[in-house]
Phi, psi and omega in degrees: 000141175285101174203147177260125183271325185225122189253122166254123189244131178226153177266130170275144177300139184299332181263024179295155185249020187279148174218162178301320180293318183291322180294315178302309182304319182279324179295322185296340184277345181232064178286157180295137170231127187298155177305132174290181184292331181247015179270139174272332177206154184213140172219157176180178190265146179231156181295128182297329184239130183294335180276357175231068187290352176258000183255117176275338178233112184265110185253129174217134181052034179069025177234130179250121182264132176231153179223127178256122177258133177238130175241137181223140175282141184253115176237099184298137179306326186291319177299315181291322176297317184294319177299320182289319178298316180302317182291316180302311181302316178304309178303308185297322181288316182288326184251002176054046180211167177270142179266125185281172179298314180301316176292332177288326175296321178291319177298318174303310180303313179298323181294317179302315182296324180281336184271337188300322178296335190257002187289151172288155176245151171226153180224157173215161181232126180250144179237156176218149175240121174261100179279089183294330183289321183251004176065043180227140175248133177238117182256134175274097182209141179285344186218159176293325177302318177291324175296317181296327179301308183291321178299314179300317179295320176294317180295322182292320184289318178283339186089336178199143175212085188285089179241160171216160175287138178284124169256140183246157178301323177252125177293141178311322179296308183296324181295310190290327175296313174307307184298322181282332180284322186235277176206158184274158170300156190305327183281357188230158176219152177291142174268205184232020173235140178202155171233132179239149181216140171288127180305142179120152181302325183255027181291146176291158183230141179238127180244134178236132178237129176052049184236130170299128188276343177274078182215163180299324188290318179294317183295331177296317184293325180288325180294329178280357173107002174292151178236156183280125183247347182203132190211129180274135184221164169238145178254099182058226183249018190247322185225155172234149180195170171240132179258138180247169184292344179266015178062038175261140177252125184246147172050046173296126182216155182274142173268173192298325180302319182286321179298321177295316181303318182295322185290322182284350182291144188275092185227098183274346176235168174292328177294317178292325176298314183300320182295323182291316183295324179296309179304320184285325179292312177303312180301318180290322178293323185289335176271323187280315184292320178293334178291318178297315181294325177295320177292341173261026174087004183081169185282145171294147181259125183258000000 
């Protein structure tokens, strides 16, 4: 299913010159090519939709979906170590001498070089949505580091990608603490998971799972000065998600109303289903993200 579960959100510069046509033209110059016999890693762009095999940038509703594929060779450290130990023992037994650290490093490099052509490979695909209409880039990634890998590759491919991290007038931490202390904005409601922390590097942490938030235990943590760093929320009757103090969206999921809408869509083939899911994804994110930013006081003006 085409759905983004973890959102890292970035703002595109207002004067960007990106278009679906220009993105497609540049991504087509760097298609994915599998690792060669001596390559440890390879990455490149692949078509996001199998029914559009010539399109590296799939544009619908002025939103562009891109997919980055990465393939890497897998050489378990234990295998390398075992082979290195074996060779060191052979040399020491045959030549009656100790193998020094420098020679061991050279042996290790040689072992890796010899094993690389026979190594197993694993691959992963990362996706991003460039909402050109609203000037936002959304990367489906569990961490900022993983999102930055895609963005840096996209930036290198396009020659330029003027993005910045979104800052809001009210920090997510302050907003979530207020919501848990009093009430949430009209568009949102509390879930049953939360993380509270005492400010400071060594602050204590309290985590709640499947817990009604309006309870004495949660209030006690707030009263002693803990702030909310992670909070499960619902967006109307359509989405559930977890918001973090870094403005990351985790575990974005559909509620029954949205699932029913997807089931009711007239999609007789897998290709048509993909198109319906794409339209649904774009529509929901365009409704959800502006509401969330508004609940955080709007974006800071730079």
